[in-house]
N, C-alpha and C positions, 0 to 999 in steps of 0.2 A: 138132789134135795130141793124141794120147793120152799123157798123163803118168802113169806107173804109180808109186804110192807104194811105198817100201821101208821096212823095219823101222827102219833108222837114219836115214832121211830124208837120206841123203847124195846129192849130185848127181854122177853118173858120166857124162861125155860127152867126146867128142874135141875137142881144141882147133881142129880144122878144121870142126866143126859150127857153123853160123851162126845157128841159131834160138835165140838167147840170150834173146829177149824172153819167150818162154814160161817159160824157167827163172827169169828175173828175177821174173816175175809170180807163179809158183808154186814157190818154192824148196823146198817140202816134198814136191814130186813129182819123179820122175826119169824118164828114158827107159829102157825095158826093152831090154837088149842080147840078142842072139841067142847070145852066149856070155860067159863071165865076163871075157874079155879081147878081145872082138870089136873090130875096127877100126870107124871111123865109118861106113864103107860098109855095115856090116851092122846099123846101127840100124834097128829096126822103124819102120814108118810111124806117127808119134805122132798121137793124137787127144786132144782136151781131155776132162777128166773130166765126166761128166753129173751131174745132181742132180735131186732131187724137190721138188715144191711142191704145195700145195693151191690149187685155183682154183674160183671160182664159175662154173658152166656154165649155170645157169638160176636165175632169181630166185625165192626161196621162203623162208618162214619156217621150213621144215624144213631145218635146216642139213645134215643127212646127205644129203637128196635134192638139195640145191642145189650140193653140192661134189663134186669128184673129184680124185684124186691123178694128177698128170701128171709126166712125166720130160722135163727139158730137156736137149738134147744137149751144151751148153757152159755153163760157169759164167758168171755175170754179169761185166761189166767195170766197173771204177771210172772215173769221169769227173771233171771238175773239181769239187772240193768234195764228193766222195762217197767212200765206202769200200765194199769188198766184205767181208762178214762171214760166217764159218761159224758158224751158229747151234748153240748147245748146249741151250738151253731156250726155249720159247715160252710166252706167257701166254694164258690164257682170259679173255674179257670178255663180259659180258652183251650188249654191243653188237655182238658177232660176228654175231648173228642179224640186226641192223639192216644189216649189210653184205650178207648173203646175200639179204635181202628187198628191197634196193634203197633203203631209207630213207636211208641215209648215203652212197649212191653216186649218187643222182639218175638222170640219163639215161644214165649210163655203161652200155653194153651188155656182156653177158657175151661171152667169158670175161674175168675179171679176178681178181687175187689177193685173198686174205683174210688175216685175222690182223693184230693191231695192235701187239704188242710182243714183243721177244725179247732174249736175251742171248747173246753168243758171243765169238769172237776175230777180230780183223782179219786178213784174208788179203791185201788189196791196198789201197793208198791212191791216190787221184787227185791231180791237179795242185791245188796250193793247200792241201792238207791238212797241217797242222803240229802239231795238238794230240794226234794219236795216231799210232802207227807199227804196222807189221806185227807181229803177235803180242800186241798189247794186248787186254785184255778190255774190251768195251763193252756197254752196254745201249742200246736204241733203240726208237723208235716209228715205225711205217711201215705203211701199208696193203699187205699182201702179205708179212707177217712169217711166215706159216705155210709155211716153206720150209727146206731144208737150207742154202742159201746165199742171200744177198740183197745188192743194192746199196742203200746207205742215204745219204741226205742228211745231212751233218754237223750241220745245224741241229737235227736230232732225235736226236743221239748224245751219250751221256754215258760218259765213261771210268769203269770200276769196277775194284776191286782183283782180283776173280776172276770167271770166267764161271759163276757158281752161281745157283740159283733165288732166292736172297735179294735179288738186285737187281731182280727182275721186278716185285714189287708196286709199286715206285716209279714205273715208267715211264708207265703210263697211270693206274692207280688213285691212287697217291700224289700225282703232279703234279696231276691233275685235282681232287682233294680240296683241295689247297693253294690252287690258283688260284681255284677256285670260291668257297671261303670268303672269300678276300681280295677278289677283283675283283667278284664278284656278290653274295655274302652280306654283304659289308662287316662281317665279324665283329668284335665288340668284346669287352670283358671284362665280367664280372659279369652275363652274360645267361643265359637258359635256352635250350638248344639241343636240338632233337629230331632224331635221326638214324634213318631207316628203313633196313631191311636192314643194321643196324649191324655185324654180324659178317662182312659180305662183303669182297671185295677193296678196295673204295673206302671203305665204311662204317667199317672199322677205323681208317683214317687220319683220317677226320672226327672220330671220337670222341677220338682222341688229341690232334689239333691243337686241337680246341675246349677240351679240358682244359688243355693247355699255355697257352692264352690266358686261363685263369682263369674258365671258364664252368661252369655246372651242366649236365651232359649226360644226356639220356634216350636210350636206344637200344631199338628194337624188333627182335625176333628170333623165331625159330620153334622153338627147342628149349632144353632146360635146359643141354646141353653148350655151346651157343653163348652162353647167358646167363652161364655160368661164365667163358668166355673174355672176354666184355665187362667183367665185373666185374674181371677180372685186369688189364685195360688201362686201368682207371680210370673206366668208366661209372658214373655215380651212381645212376641208376634204370633197370633193365632191365625191359622189358615183353615177355613171351612172348605173342604174339598168338594162339597156340593155346590158352592157358589163361586169358588175361585180355582184357577188352574194352578196346582202346587208347583209344577215344573216352571211355569212362566213367572210366578211370584219369586221363586228362589233365584232364577237367573237375573231378574230385574233388580231385586232388593239386596241380594247377596252375591254380587259379581265375583267375589273372591272365594266363594264356596263356603261349605260348612265343614267344620273340623271333625265333629263327632256326630254320628247318627245312631239313634236307638230305633231299630226298625223291626216292627212286629206284624206288619200287614202283608207284605209281598206285592206282586203285581205292579200296577202303575206307580205306587208309592215307593217301591224298591227301585224302580227305574229312575224316578225323580231323584232319589237319594244318590244313586250311582252317578247320574248325570251332573249333580251339583256338589259332590264331595270335593273338598279342597285338596291341594297338593299335600301329600303325607297324611291325608285324612283317614279316619277309622270308621267303619260301619259295623255295628254290632247286629248280627242276625239273631234276634231273639225269638222270632217265630214268623209264620206266614199265614195268619188267620184267615185270609181271603181264600185259601185253598184247603183248609182243614175239613170242610164238609163236603168235599168232592170236586169242586171247581179247580182245575189245574191251569196254571199259567207258566209257559215254558220260557225261561230266561236263558237263552243259549250261552254257552261258554264263549262262543265266538263273538258275542255282543258284550258280555260282561268283562272278560279278561282284558281286552285292549283299553277299555275305559279306566280300569283300575291301574293297569300297568303304566300308562303314560302320565299318571299323576302320583306314582309311587304310593297309591292308596291301598287300603286292605279291607276285606270283608271277613269278619271274624264271628264264628259261631259261638253260642253259649248254651250250655245245658247245666242247670243248677246242681245236678247230681254229681258232676265232676268237681264240685267245689264244696263238698260237705264240711270240710274242716273250717270253712269260712263262715258257716251259718251262725254259730254262737257269737263271735265277735261283732258281726254286722248287726245281728238282732239287738245286741246290747247298745250299739251306737244308735240304732233307730229308736229304741225306747228312750235313750237319753235325750235325743232331739225332740221327741214328743213331750217328754217331761219338761223340757225347756221351752215348749210351745213354738218351736222352730219348724215343726213338721206336722202336717195334718193328714191322718189316715182316713181318706174319704170312703164312706160306705153308702152304696146306692140306697135311696129312701124306700124303694119297693122291697118288701120282705116277703119271702115265700116260706111256707110252713109245711113241715113233714117231709120225710125222705121221698115220698111219692111225688112231690112237687119239683124235684131236682130237674127232670127233663124240661119242664116248663121254664125253670130258671135259666137253663142253658140256652133255650130258644130265645129268651128275652135278651140275653147277652149278645147272641149272634145277630139279633135284629138291631143291634147297636143302639139300644134304648138306655143302657146303663151309664151312670156317671159315678165312677168309683167302683169299689168291690161289690159284687153281688153275693148275698148271703142267704142261707136257708136255715130257719129255726128247726131244730130237731124236737119233735114232740116228746 
């Protein structure tokens, strides 16, 4: 059925017309009449509204080459414990390339959806959904978020005040930082914490959460503008790796080593982390962005293991999907901290528009131009 939106969103239909399920499902759409007062027999043949989404059609580290924009003939349908959401903004993550290259999707054959987080407004609720209603603003995480509309499992939905970009940094970046620090890093107080890519979407949360826990925080970054941002959010020592040698700075200024490392870059920064981790220190391997787009750096076990072994230190991996049960409690904690103005969810000021701009937004992030979360407005 084609439901045609009108300016005032009023529903105009004959009492003899029986297709009320479509009107109930999409109350903001109406049937187009052949005249301003046409009888029900003159209603045009209705068709459901179509929508666009981005899908992976071939696996590749080149996001632009791996994806295509497709149009679906009908909107998704809500089922038990799911909602349909109209996306207003979607988030960009370094791991979007791990989706297109198959690293995070395993044997799943193309085509499949991509994108991990979005914010929008609920269009339809399924059976059993009681915590949100049609018209509510929500933020969520889901593989396939790069779309104008999406069906979302309520397990990954959080109600937010408004469907604005401010909610996006929390969904993947903020929740992952919070969960990883607690569950994997076993973060304590009065420790020295090193954060690589500290001004990025996730790093900004690690810096702030580590400071709130009472730690001394070191952040690495690539520019003076990012360094200024890190100082503004409480980073104690900022190292611009384009002007300073990270390994040399750590050895000179932190001779006892760093207790906890949140490492997302790989390569030389991972080496610096391993070389300078303290006795019984913990390194969280959150990612290796330097190698996501094809460049590979081999860190041999023969080099890594002895350095960790003789310090009783550990390198611990983190994948957020293994901690799904932690999503809601950590999101509630983050929202509370923001409400108390103890946490700032930074959004990069450059805004991209339209699903077709997503490859450009990913290139922008990989060029290390962003400060905070990169977002795309969905038309």
